[in-house]
MIDOKE-620479 format. One record per residue (C-alpha): residue number from 1; residue in one letter; x, y, z. Coordinates in steps of 0.25 Angstrom, whole numbers, always signed. Example, Ala and Ser with C-alpha at 12.3 -4.5 7.8 and 13.67 -1.06 7.14 Angstrom:
<atoms>
{seq=1 type=A X=+49 Y=-18 Z=+31} $
{seq=2 type=S X=+55 Y=-4 Z=+29} $
</atoms>
This chain:
<atoms>
{seq=1 type=M X=+0 Y=+0 Z=+0} $
{seq=2 type=R X=+11 Y=+10 Z=-4} $
{seq=3 type=L X=+1 Y=+20 Z=-10} $
{seq=4 type=Q X=-9 Y=+19 Z=+2} $
{seq=5 type=G X=-16 Y=+33 Z=+3} $
{seq=6 type=K X=-11 Y=+38 Z=-11} $
{seq=7 type=R X=-19 Y=+43 Z=-22} $
{seq=8 type=A X=-15 Y=+41 Z=-37} $
{seq=9 type=V X=-19 Y=+44 Z=-51} $
{seq=10 type=V X=-16 Y=+34 Z=-62} $
{seq=11 type=T X=-18 Y=+39 Z=-77} $
{seq=12 type=G X=-22 Y=+28 Z=-86} $
{seq=13 type=G X=-27 Y=+20 Z=-74} $
{seq=14 type=A X=-39 Y=+13 Z=-81} $
{seq=15 type=S X=-30 Y=+1 Z=-88} $
{seq=16 type=G X=-16 Y=-4 Z=-89} $
{seq=17 type=I X=-5 Y=+2 Z=-81} $
{seq=18 type=G X=-13 Y=+12 Z=-75} $
{seq=19 type=R X=-24 Y=+2 Z=-70} $
{seq=20 type=A X=-14 Y=-7 Z=-64} $
{seq=21 type=T X=-7 Y=+5 Z=-57} $
{seq=22 type=A X=-20 Y=+10 Z=-52} $
{seq=23 type=L X=-23 Y=-3 Z=-45} $
{seq=24 type=R X=-9 Y=-5 Z=-40} $
{seq=25 type=L X=-9 Y=+9 Z=-34} $
{seq=26 type=V X=-22 Y=+6 Z=-27} $
{seq=27 type=E X=-17 Y=-7 Z=-22} $
{seq=28 type=E X=-6 Y=+0 Z=-16} $
{seq=29 type=G X=-16 Y=+10 Z=-9} $
{seq=30 type=A X=-18 Y=+21 Z=-18} $
{seq=31 type=E X=-31 Y=+28 Z=-23} $
{seq=32 type=V X=-30 Y=+29 Z=-38} $
{seq=33 type=W X=-36 Y=+39 Z=-48} $
{seq=34 type=I X=-35 Y=+33 Z=-62} $
{seq=35 type=G X=-37 Y=+42 Z=-74} $
{seq=36 type=D X=-40 Y=+36 Z=-88} $
{seq=37 type=I X=-48 Y=+38 Z=-101} $
{seq=38 type=D X=-54 Y=+24 Z=-99} $
{seq=39 type=S X=-65 Y=+27 Z=-90} $
{seq=40 type=D X=-71 Y=+13 Z=-90} $
{seq=41 type=A X=-59 Y=+7 Z=-86} $
{seq=42 type=G X=-55 Y=+17 Z=-76} $
{seq=43 type=E X=-69 Y=+17 Z=-69} $
{seq=44 type=E X=-69 Y=+2 Z=-69} $
{seq=45 type=L X=-55 Y=+1 Z=-62} $
{seq=46 type=A X=-60 Y=+12 Z=-52} $
{seq=47 type=A X=-73 Y=+5 Z=-49} $
{seq=48 type=T X=-65 Y=-8 Z=-45} $
{seq=49 type=S X=-56 Y=-1 Z=-36} $
{seq=50 type=N X=-64 Y=+1 Z=-23} $
{seq=51 type=G X=-62 Y=+16 Z=-24} $
{seq=52 type=R X=-47 Y=+16 Z=-25} $
{seq=53 type=I X=-46 Y=+20 Z=-40} $
{seq=54 type=R X=-54 Y=+31 Z=-46} $
{seq=55 type=F X=-55 Y=+34 Z=-60} $
{seq=56 type=Q X=-55 Y=+47 Z=-68} $
{seq=57 type=H X=-56 Y=+48 Z=-83} $
{seq=58 type=T X=-43 Y=+55 Z=-87} $
{seq=59 type=D X=-37 Y=+58 Z=-101} $
{seq=60 type=V X=-23 Y=+61 Z=-98} $
{seq=61 type=T X=-22 Y=+69 Z=-110} $
{seq=62 type=D X=-31 Y=+79 Z=-103} $
{seq=63 type=D X=-23 Y=+88 Z=-94} $
{seq=64 type=A X=-36 Y=+91 Z=-86} $
{seq=65 type=A X=-39 Y=+76 Z=-84} $
{seq=66 type=I X=-26 Y=+73 Z=-78} $
{seq=67 type=A X=-28 Y=+85 Z=-68} $
{seq=68 type=A X=-41 Y=+80 Z=-65} $
{seq=69 type=L X=-36 Y=+66 Z=-62} $
{seq=70 type=M X=-25 Y=+70 Z=-52} $
{seq=71 type=Q X=-34 Y=+80 Z=-45} $
{seq=72 type=A X=-45 Y=+68 Z=-43} $
{seq=73 type=A X=-35 Y=+60 Z=-35} $
{seq=74 type=D X=-29 Y=+73 Z=-28} $
{seq=75 type=L X=-43 Y=+76 Z=-23} $
{seq=76 type=A X=-45 Y=+63 Z=-16} $
{seq=77 type=G X=-34 Y=+66 Z=-7} $
{seq=78 type=G X=-21 Y=+70 Z=-15} $
{seq=79 type=L X=-14 Y=+64 Z=-27} $
{seq=80 type=D X=-1 Y=+55 Z=-24} $
{seq=81 type=I X=+2 Y=+46 Z=-36} $
{seq=82 type=V X=+0 Y=+48 Z=-51} $
{seq=83 type=F X=+3 Y=+38 Z=-62} $
{seq=84 type=N X=+3 Y=+45 Z=-75} $
{seq=85 type=N X=+0 Y=+33 Z=-84} $
{seq=86 type=A X=-11 Y=+35 Z=-94} $
{seq=87 type=G X=-6 Y=+33 Z=-108} $
{seq=88 type=A X=-8 Y=+25 Z=-122} $
{seq=89 type=G X=+0 Y=+22 Z=-134} $
{seq=90 type=G X=-1 Y=+35 Z=-141} $
{seq=91 type=A X=+3 Y=+37 Z=-155} $
{seq=92 type=R X=+10 Y=+26 Z=-162} $
{seq=93 type=E X=+16 Y=+33 Z=-174} $
{seq=94 type=R X=+30 Y=+35 Z=-177} $
{seq=95 type=I X=+37 Y=+49 Z=-175} $
{seq=96 type=D X=+37 Y=+51 Z=-190} $
{seq=97 type=E X=+22 Y=+48 Z=-191} $
{seq=98 type=I X=+15 Y=+53 Z=-178} $
{seq=99 type=S X=+6 Y=+65 Z=-178} $
{seq=100 type=A X=+8 Y=+77 Z=-168} $
{seq=101 type=A X=-6 Y=+74 Z=-163} $
{seq=102 type=D X=-3 Y=+59 Z=-159} $
{seq=103 type=W X=+10 Y=+63 Z=-153} $
{seq=104 type=D X=+4 Y=+73 Z=-145} $
{seq=105 type=R X=-8 Y=+64 Z=-140} $
{seq=106 type=T X=+2 Y=+53 Z=-136} $
{seq=107 type=Q X=+11 Y=+63 Z=-128} $
{seq=108 type=A X=-1 Y=+69 Z=-121} $
{seq=109 type=L X=-6 Y=+55 Z=-117} $
{seq=110 type=L X=+8 Y=+49 Z=-112} $
{seq=111 type=L X=+17 Y=+61 Z=-108} $
{seq=112 type=R X=+8 Y=+74 Z=-106} $
{seq=113 type=S X=-2 Y=+66 Z=-98} $
{seq=114 type=V X=+10 Y=+62 Z=-89} $
{seq=115 type=A X=+15 Y=+76 Z=-87} $
{seq=116 type=L X=+0 Y=+81 Z=-84} $
{seq=117 type=G X=-2 Y=+70 Z=-74} $
{seq=118 type=I X=+11 Y=+74 Z=-67} $
{seq=119 type=R X=+8 Y=+89 Z=-68} $
{seq=120 type=H X=-7 Y=+88 Z=-62} $
{seq=121 type=A X=-2 Y=+77 Z=-51} $
{seq=122 type=A X=+10 Y=+85 Z=-46} $
{seq=123 type=P X=+3 Y=+97 Z=-39} $
{seq=124 type=L X=-6 Y=+88 Z=-33} $
{seq=125 type=M X=+5 Y=+79 Z=-27} $
{seq=126 type=T X=+12 Y=+90 Z=-23} $
{seq=127 type=A X=+1 Y=+95 Z=-14} $
{seq=128 type=R X=+2 Y=+80 Z=-8} $
{seq=129 type=G X=+17 Y=+82 Z=-5} $
{seq=130 type=G X=+21 Y=+73 Z=-17} $
{seq=131 type=G X=+17 Y=+61 Z=-25} $
{seq=132 type=A X=+21 Y=+51 Z=-35} $
{seq=133 type=I X=+19 Y=+51 Z=-50} $
{seq=134 type=V X=+22 Y=+39 Z=-60} $
{seq=135 type=N X=+21 Y=+40 Z=-75} $
{seq=136 type=T X=+20 Y=+30 Z=-85} $
{seq=137 type=S X=+31 Y=+29 Z=-96} $
{seq=138 type=S X=+35 Y=+17 Z=-104} $
{seq=139 type=V X=+47 Y=+9 Z=-109} $
{seq=140 type=S X=+45 Y=+16 Z=-123} $
{seq=141 type=A X=+51 Y=+29 Z=-115} $
{seq=142 type=L X=+64 Y=+22 Z=-115} $
{seq=143 type=G X=+66 Y=+18 Z=-130} $
{seq=144 type=S X=+60 Y=+15 Z=-143} $
{seq=145 type=G X=+52 Y=+3 Z=-147} $
{seq=146 type=Y X=+42 Y=+2 Z=-136} $
{seq=147 type=A X=+31 Y=+12 Z=-140} $
{seq=148 type=P X=+28 Y=+22 Z=-150} $
{seq=149 type=L X=+36 Y=+35 Z=-151} $
{seq=150 type=A X=+26 Y=+44 Z=-145} $
{seq=151 type=Y X=+22 Y=+35 Z=-134} $
{seq=152 type=S X=+37 Y=+33 Z=-130} $
{seq=153 type=T X=+41 Y=+47 Z=-131} $
{seq=154 type=A X=+29 Y=+51 Z=-122} $
{seq=155 type=K X=+34 Y=+40 Z=-112} $
{seq=156 type=A X=+48 Y=+45 Z=-113} $
{seq=157 type=G X=+43 Y=+59 Z=-109} $
{seq=158 type=V X=+36 Y=+53 Z=-97} $
{seq=159 type=L X=+49 Y=+48 Z=-91} $
{seq=160 type=H X=+55 Y=+61 Z=-93} $
{seq=161 type=L X=+43 Y=+68 Z=-88} $
{seq=162 type=T X=+43 Y=+59 Z=-76} $
{seq=163 type=K X=+58 Y=+64 Z=-72} $
{seq=164 type=M X=+55 Y=+78 Z=-74} $
{seq=165 type=A X=+43 Y=+78 Z=-66} $
{seq=166 type=A X=+49 Y=+70 Z=-55} $
{seq=167 type=A X=+60 Y=+81 Z=-54} $
{seq=168 type=E X=+50 Y=+92 Z=-54} $
{seq=169 type=L X=+41 Y=+86 Z=-44} $
{seq=170 type=S X=+50 Y=+81 Z=-34} $
{seq=171 type=R X=+49 Y=+94 Z=-26} $
{seq=172 type=H X=+35 Y=+90 Z=-23} $
{seq=173 type=N X=+38 Y=+76 Z=-19} $
{seq=174 type=I X=+32 Y=+70 Z=-32} $
{seq=175 type=R X=+38 Y=+58 Z=-37} $
{seq=176 type=V X=+38 Y=+56 Z=-53} $
{seq=177 type=N X=+41 Y=+42 Z=-59} $
{seq=178 type=A X=+37 Y=+34 Z=-71} $
{seq=179 type=V X=+35 Y=+20 Z=-74} $
{seq=180 type=V X=+40 Y=+14 Z=-88} $
{seq=181 type=P X=+32 Y=+2 Z=-92} $
{seq=182 type=G X=+36 Y=-8 Z=-102} $
{seq=183 type=F X=+26 Y=-17 Z=-110} $
{seq=184 type=I X=+14 Y=-18 Z=-101} $
{seq=185 type=T X=+2 Y=-26 Z=-105} $
{seq=186 type=T X=-9 Y=-15 Z=-106} $
{seq=187 type=N X=-17 Y=-11 Z=-117} $
{seq=188 type=I X=-9 Y=+1 Z=-121} $
{seq=189 type=F X=-3 Y=-7 Z=-132} $
{seq=190 type=T X=-15 Y=-13 Z=-138} $
{seq=191 type=R X=-23 Y=+1 Z=-137} $
{seq=192 type=H X=-11 Y=+8 Z=-143} $
{seq=193 type=L X=-11 Y=-2 Z=-155} $
{seq=194 type=D X=-27 Y=-2 Z=-156} $
{seq=195 type=V X=-28 Y=-16 Z=-153} $
{seq=196 type=P X=-43 Y=-20 Z=-153} $
{seq=197 type=E X=-49 Y=-22 Z=-139} $
{seq=198 type=E X=-51 Y=-37 Z=-142} $
{seq=199 type=K X=-37 Y=-40 Z=-146} $
{seq=200 type=R X=-30 Y=-32 Z=-135} $
{seq=201 type=Q X=-29 Y=-44 Z=-125} $
{seq=202 type=D X=-22 Y=-52 Z=-136} $
{seq=203 type=A X=-13 Y=-40 Z=-140} $
{seq=204 type=N X=-9 Y=-38 Z=-125} $
{seq=205 type=Q X=-5 Y=-52 Z=-123} $
{seq=206 type=A X=+4 Y=-51 Z=-136} $
{seq=207 type=I X=+10 Y=-38 Z=-131} $
{seq=208 type=A X=+12 Y=-45 Z=-117} $
{seq=209 type=Q X=+19 Y=-57 Z=-123} $
{seq=210 type=A X=+28 Y=-48 Z=-132} $
{seq=211 type=A X=+32 Y=-39 Z=-120} $
{seq=212 type=A X=+36 Y=-51 Z=-112} $
{seq=213 type=A X=+45 Y=-56 Z=-123} $
{seq=214 type=A X=+51 Y=-42 Z=-124} $
{seq=215 type=Q X=+57 Y=-40 Z=-110} $
{seq=216 type=P X=+65 Y=-47 Z=-99} $
{seq=217 type=V X=+52 Y=-49 Z=-90} $
{seq=218 type=K X=+45 Y=-59 Z=-98} $
{seq=219 type=R X=+30 Y=-54 Z=-96} $
{seq=220 type=A X=+23 Y=-42 Z=-100} $
{seq=221 type=G X=+22 Y=-30 Z=-91} $
{seq=222 type=R X=+9 Y=-28 Z=-83} $
{seq=223 type=P X=+2 Y=-15 Z=-78} $
{seq=224 type=E X=+5 Y=-20 Z=-64} $
{seq=225 type=D X=+20 Y=-19 Z=-67} $
{seq=226 type=I X=+18 Y=-5 Z=-69} $
{seq=227 type=A X=+9 Y=-2 Z=-58} $
{seq=228 type=A X=+19 Y=-8 Z=-48} $
{seq=229 type=A X=+30 Y=+2 Z=-53} $
{seq=230 type=V X=+20 Y=+14 Z=-52} $
{seq=231 type=A X=+15 Y=+10 Z=-38} $
{seq=232 type=Y X=+30 Y=+10 Z=-34} $
{seq=233 type=L X=+33 Y=+23 Z=-40} $
{seq=234 type=A X=+20 Y=+29 Z=-34} $
{seq=235 type=S X=+24 Y=+24 Z=-20} $
{seq=236 type=D X=+33 Y=+29 Z=-9} $
{seq=237 type=D X=+42 Y=+17 Z=-12} $
{seq=238 type=A X=+47 Y=+25 Z=-24} $
{seq=239 type=A X=+48 Y=+38 Z=-15} $
{seq=240 type=F X=+62 Y=+40 Z=-20} $
{seq=241 type=V X=+59 Y=+37 Z=-35} $
{seq=242 type=T X=+56 Y=+48 Z=-44} $
{seq=243 type=G X=+59 Y=+53 Z=-58} $
{seq=244 type=T X=+62 Y=+39 Z=-64} $
{seq=245 type=H X=+54 Y=+28 Z=-69} $
{seq=246 type=I X=+52 Y=+13 Z=-67} $
{seq=247 type=L X=+54 Y=+4 Z=-79} $
{seq=248 type=V X=+44 Y=-8 Z=-79} $
{seq=249 type=D X=+46 Y=-15 Z=-93} $
{seq=250 type=G X=+50 Y=-30 Z=-89} $
{seq=251 type=G X=+64 Y=-26 Z=-94} $
{seq=252 type=L X=+60 Y=-22 Z=-108} $
{seq=253 type=T X=+70 Y=-10 Z=-108} $
{seq=254 type=I X=+81 Y=-18 Z=-101} $
{seq=255 type=G X=+89 Y=-19 Z=-114} $
{seq=256 type=T X=+90 Y=-26 Z=-127} $
{seq=257 type=R X=+82 Y=-40 Z=-128} $
{seq=258 type=A X=+96 Y=-47 Z=-128} $
{seq=259 type=S X=+99 Y=-42 Z=-114} $
{seq=260 type=W X=+88 Y=-51 Z=-108} $
{seq=261 type=D X=+85 Y=-61 Z=-119} $
{seq=262 type=E X=+96 Y=-71 Z=-121} $
{seq=263 type=T X=+90 Y=-76 Z=-134} $
{seq=264 type=Q X=+93 Y=-62 Z=-140} $
{seq=265 type=P X=+106 Y=-58 Z=-147} $
{seq=266 type=S X=+114 Y=-47 Z=-141} $
{seq=267 type=L X=+127 Y=-39 Z=-144} $
{seq=268 type=F X=+134 Y=-47 Z=-133} $
{seq=269 type=S X=+130 Y=-60 Z=-138} $
{seq=270 type=A X=+134 Y=-56 Z=-152} $
{seq=271 type=L X=+148 Y=-52 Z=-147} $
{seq=272 type=E X=+149 Y=-65 Z=-139} $
{seq=273 type=A X=+149 Y=-74 Z=-152} $
{seq=274 type=F X=+162 Y=-68 Z=-155} $
{seq=275 type=Q X=+169 Y=-72 Z=-141} $
</atoms>
């Protein structure tokens, strides 16, 4: 019960990583306000939480909606934790094809929303004497080949924003960190690729199998894996941690495949043939 008596906001909390994190924070004692555009899923989750989760329809590309969500939690007794998590795949076009409108829409959803979440939470947390903010980035922030360019650029921005905000808000005793998921089995991939609803389960299973084969940890990531990292960063167990990120990717970014898969040729194995 590390979060007993705390009040938290989770954006994108109706499904996937957000939903798992909302449930984890409740399990650890917090009251949680979730914001999402999916009212049906959000209200259903709130209805099964024995009053521990409250839902508010929130479009995170709308500045006023973000402010209202933060204020709703604060009015209940003070805002202690914010998980800026809402997002989607965004524009898929390459840099020589993407339109200005698609670029702006992706950045607004994935980067601007995080900045505004911090902006509206910080004064409320300052009044409480401090707080903890966690932002969702991605392994795509660390290199190419994991996601489309616009998404990856936004997620890289989230990492730098996290550091800058941590520095600026330290005077208010507000910690700011990020979590960096690898391939996690949620519907973000199938929605991004416009997979029909009736085929999403099979598609998610295929993605999970591919992910398990692409990294040292031989299983796909689960939303609960990210929720555990967020709960740590939000708690006093991480009281000495700010301005950094936790990589939760099953070792996906640990190095080339040859570094962990003995069946793959490497530079060193090639040189050994000449010894």
